C-alpha positions in Angstrom: -62.6 24.1 -11.7 -62.0 20.5 -10.6 -62.0 19.6 -6.9 -58.5 19.5 -5.3 -57.7 16.0 -4.1 -56.8 16.4 -0.4 -55.2 13.0 -0.4 -52.6 13.6 -3.1 -49.8 11.1 -2.6 -47.1 13.8 -2.8 -47.9 14.8 0.8 -47.6 11.2 2.0 -44.2 10.1 0.9 -41.7 8.5 3.3 -39.4 11.5 2.8 -41.9 14.2 3.5 -43.6 12.5 6.4 -40.2 11.5 8.0 -39.0 15.1 7.6 -42.3 16.3 9.2 -42.1 14.0 12.3 -38.5 14.8 12.9 -39.1 18.6 12.7 -42.0 18.6 15.2 -41.2 20.4 18.5 -39.6 18.4 21.2 -41.9 17.4 24.0 -40.8 17.5 27.6 -38.7 14.6 28.7 -36.2 15.6 31.4 -33.5 13.1 30.5 -33.6 14.1 26.9 -33.7 17.8 27.8 -30.5 17.5 29.8 -28.7 16.1 26.8 -27.0 13.3 28.8 -27.2 10.8 26.0 -24.9 11.0 22.9 -27.3 10.4 19.9 -26.3 9.2 16.5 -27.6 6.8 13.9 -26.2 3.4 12.8 -26.8 1.4 9.6 -28.0 -1.8 11.1 -30.2 -3.1 13.9 -27.4 -5.3 15.2 -24.6 -3.7 17.2 -21.9 -5.0 19.5 -20.8 -3.6 22.8 -17.3 -4.4 24.0 -16.7 -4.6 27.8 -13.2 -3.9 29.1 -12.3 -3.2 32.7 -15.9 -2.4 33.6 -16.4 0.0 30.7 -18.7 -0.7 27.7 -17.5 0.5 24.3 -19.7 0.7 21.3 -18.0 -1.1 18.4 -18.1 0.5 15.0 -20.5 -0.9 12.3 -18.5 -2.1 9.2 -19.5 -3.2 5.7 -20.1 -6.8 5.1 -16.8 -8.5 4.4 -14.7 -6.0 6.2 -12.3 -7.1 8.9 -13.9 -7.2 12.4 -12.8 -5.1 15.3 -10.0 -7.1 17.1 -10.8 -8.3 20.6 -7.8 -9.4 22.5 -7.0 -10.3 26.1 -9.0 -12.1 28.7 -10.5 -8.8 30.1 -12.2 -7.9 26.8 -15.4 -9.4 25.5 -17.9 -8.5 22.8 -21.7 -8.5 23.5 -24.2 -8.4 20.7 -27.5 -6.5 21.0 -30.4 -6.1 18.7 -31.9 -2.6 18.6 -35.6 -2.5 19.7 -38.2 -1.6 17.1 -41.0 0.7 18.3 -43.9 1.3 15.8 -47.0 3.4 16.2 -50.1 3.7 14.0 -52.7 6.4 13.1 -55.2 7.0 10.4 -56.5 10.0 8.4 -59.9 9.2 7.0 -61.7 11.0 4.2 -64.6 11.8 6.5 -62.3 13.9 8.7 -61.8 16.4 5.9 -65.1 16.1 4.2 -66.7 19.1 5.9 -63.9 21.4 4.9 -63.6 20.5 1.2 -63.9 23.4 -1.2 -64.2 23.2 -4.9 -61.2 24.9 -6.6 -59.5 25.6 -3.3 -55.8 26.1 -3.6 -55.1 25.6 0.1 -57.1 22.5 0.7 -53.9 20.4 1.1 -52.9 22.7 4.0 -56.1 21.6 5.9 -55.2 17.9 5.3 -51.6 18.6 6.3 -52.9 19.9 9.6 -54.6 16.6 10.2 -51.5 14.8 9.2 -49.4 16.9 11.6 -51.8 16.3 14.4 -51.5 12.5 14.0 -47.7 12.8 13.6 -47.4 14.8 16.8 -49.4 12.3 18.7 -47.1 9.5 17.5 -44.0 11.6 18.1 -45.1 12.2 21.7 -45.6 8.5 22.4 -42.3 7.6 20.8 -40.4 10.3 22.7 -42.0 9.1 25.9 -40.9 5.5 25.1 -37.3 6.6 24.4 -37.3 8.6 27.7 -38.4 5.5 29.6 -35.6 3.5 28.0 -33.1 6.2 29.1 -34.4 6.0 32.7 -33.8 2.2 32.5 -30.2 2.9 31.2 -29.5 5.2 34.2 -30.6 2.4 36.5 -28.3 -0.1 34.8 -30.7 -1.8 32.4 -31.0 -1.9 28.6 -34.2 -2.7 26.7 -33.8 -5.5 24.3 -35.5 -6.2 20.9 -38.3 -8.2 22.7 -39.1 -5.4 25.1 -37.4 -7.2 28.0 -34.7 -5.8 30.2 -31.0 -6.7 30.2 -29.2 -6.3 33.5 -26.0 -4.6 32.5 -24.3 -5.3 35.8 -24.7 -9.1 35.3 -24.1 -8.9 31.6 -20.8 -7.2 31.9 -19.6 -8.6 35.2 -19.6 -5.3 37.2 -21.3 -4.5 40.5 -23.8 -1.8 41.2 -22.6 0.5 44.0 -25.2 1.4 46.6 -24.8 4.1 49.3 -27.3 4.3 52.2 -27.9 7.9 53.0 -29.6 7.5 56.4 -31.9 10.5 55.8 -33.6 11.5 59.1 -35.9 14.3 60.4 -34.2 14.1 63.9 -30.8 12.5 63.8 -27.6 13.5 62.0 -27.6 11.8 58.6 -24.0 13.0 57.8 -25.2 13.5 54.3 -22.1 15.6 53.4 -19.8 12.7 54.3 -22.1 10.3 52.4 -21.8 12.4 49.3 -18.0 12.4 49.6 -18.2 8.6 49.6 -20.4 8.8 46.5 -17.9 11.0 44.7 -15.1 8.6 45.6 -17.1 5.6 44.3 -17.7 7.4 41.1 -14.0 8.3 40.7 -13.1 4.7 41.3 -15.6 3.4 38.7 -14.4 5.9 36.1 -10.8 4.9 36.6 -9.4 8.4 36.6 -11.6 9.9 33.9 -12.5 13.4 35.0 -16.1 14.5 35.5 -17.7 17.9 35.9 -20.1 17.3 38.7 -22.9 15.0 40.0 -26.6 15.2 39.3 -28.9 13.1 41.5 -32.2 12.0 40.1 -34.6 11.4 43.0 -37.6 9.2 43.1 -40.8 10.4 45.0 -40.0 8.8 48.4 -36.4 9.7 48.3 -37.2 13.4 47.4 -39.7 13.7 50.2 -37.2 12.3 52.7 -34.5 14.6 51.4 -36.6 17.7 51.9 -37.3 16.8 55.5 -33.8 15.6 56.3 -32.4 17.5 59.3 -29.0 18.1 57.7 -30.6 19.4 54.5 -32.7 21.9 56.5 -29.8 23.0 58.6 -27.7 23.7 55.6 -30.2 25.9 53.8 -32.9 27.3 56.1 -30.6 30.2 57.1 -29.2 30.8 53.6 -30.4 32.7 50.6 -31.3 29.4 48.9 -33.8 28.6 51.6 -36.5 29.9 49.3 -36.0 26.8 47.2 -36.9 24.6 50.1 -39.8 26.8 51.2 -41.1 27.1 47.7 -42.1 24.6 45.0 -40.8 21.2 46.2 -40.6 20.0 42.6 -37.6 22.2 41.8 -34.0 21.1 41.9 -31.4 22.6 44.2 -27.6 22.3 44.7 -26.3 20.9 48.0 -23.4 18.8 49.3 -21.5 18.9 46.0 -24.4 17.7 43.8 -27.5 19.0 42.0 -30.5 17.2 43.5 -33.6 16.9 41.3 -37.0 15.3 41.7 -37.6 13.3 38.6 -41.2 13.7 37.5 -41.7 10.2 36.2 -44.7 8.1 35.4 -45.7 4.5 36.3 -43.6 3.2 33.4 -40.6 5.6 33.8 -39.4 6.5 37.3 -36.7 5.9 39.9 -38.9 4.3 42.5 -38.1 5.0 46.1 -34.4 5.5 45.5 -32.1 8.1 43.8 -29.3 7.7 41.3 -26.2 9.8 41.4 -24.9 10.4 37.8 -21.5 11.9 37.0 -21.9 14.7 34.4 -19.4 15.7 31.7 -18.1 12.2 31.0 -17.7 11.7 27.3 -20.0 8.9 25.9 -21.2 7.8 29.3 -24.7 7.4 27.9 -25.3 6.5 24.3 -28.4 6.4 22.1 -28.1 4.7 18.8 -30.9 4.9 16.2 -31.2 2.1 13.6 -32.9 2.6 10.2 -36.6 1.8 9.7 -37.6 -1.5 8.2 -38.6 -0.1 4.8 -37.1 -0.8 1.4 -36.1 2.8 1.0 -34.1 2.9 4.3 -32.1 -0.4 4.1 -28.4 0.3 4.8 -29.0 3.9 5.5 -27.9 5.7 8.7 -30.8 5.6 11.2 -32.9 8.7 12.1 -34.6 9.3 15.4 -38.1 8.9 14.0 -39.7 7.8 10.7 -43.2 8.1 9.3 -44.9 6.6 6.3 -48.4 6.3 4.8 -50.4 3.9 2.6 -53.9 4.2 1.2 -56.7 2.6 3.1 -59.0 0.1 1.4 -61.3 1.7 -1.3 -59.3 4.9 -0.9 -61.1 5.9 2.3 -58.1 7.7 3.7 -54.5 6.9 4.7 -53.0 4.8 7.4 -49.9 6.4 9.0 -47.1 4.6 10.7 -44.5 6.2 12.8 -41.5 4.4 14.3 -38.3 4.7 16.2 -35.5 2.2 16.6 -33.5 3.3 19.6 -30.9 1.6 21.8 -30.0 3.3 25.0 -27.2 2.2 27.2 -24.8 3.4 30.0 -21.3 2.6 29.0 -20.0 2.6 32.6 -22.9 1.5 34.8 -20.8 1.1 37.9 -20.2 4.9 37.9 -23.9 5.6 38.5 -24.4 5.2 42.2 -27.7 4.1 43.6 -28.7 6.0 46.8 -31.2 4.6 49.2 -33.0 6.4 52.0 
């Protein structure tokens, strides 16, 4: 029987690889896990955001030649953005499967597919981490542009970031309950009457450490059933003072620094993620998917080179409603 070719092109099409990378299990990324961002695809890499009374509205993509979305009044302005392109590369070489080739084997392709899935999983993890870091930036009031730089949304849209000093202390009275009332009022003002379901506070390392040792925090919980949360693992979240407080396990590239950010939850389209299509002939003018993967033969047919990519744009539509908390 002839030897089965483990590098049959059928397993390396854009459709099959893209389906594979999008079906891989989701890797931990706290912002993504919480589902704060409304995700959908768009047909182009160019989008416009309309600012109106401090709110950012994603304008619909329309066919070429269609009438544009009307912008009227001095308090409305359209801001164009180009969605970032994030590619990743990997290779599957013939040598990697040479030791497991079997003449006449009917499942040889499965062995190669395992190698493909390993590379796709590695690329997917890296791309997910990048999207997560962009979402952290969006919560802090920044958007990542097509050049990898940051856009200050407060300056771009003429709104002001609201900051509340919490006065956390191990000895004095920090009045944290009153401070959180002020935070809630600031959120309400920024939302202009739009209801929200609660507040989640993402804490950086220094802020979290100070919060756990704050006198008011301890006094509130040390004699209650939830005291176990403070005496136990300090990486867990807990509810207090009308909010859920959570230590964000960030990295060097994605973190909240020494501060914390109070985010209103339950606000429709407060955070948006828009995925543009890949820059392949087959994907032009199609609705973007979260991740793509494609392959091409290496020189002298020594294997395949894989490319994975994501084209995400993450933004907070009402940045003034996310309150920055400092120790």
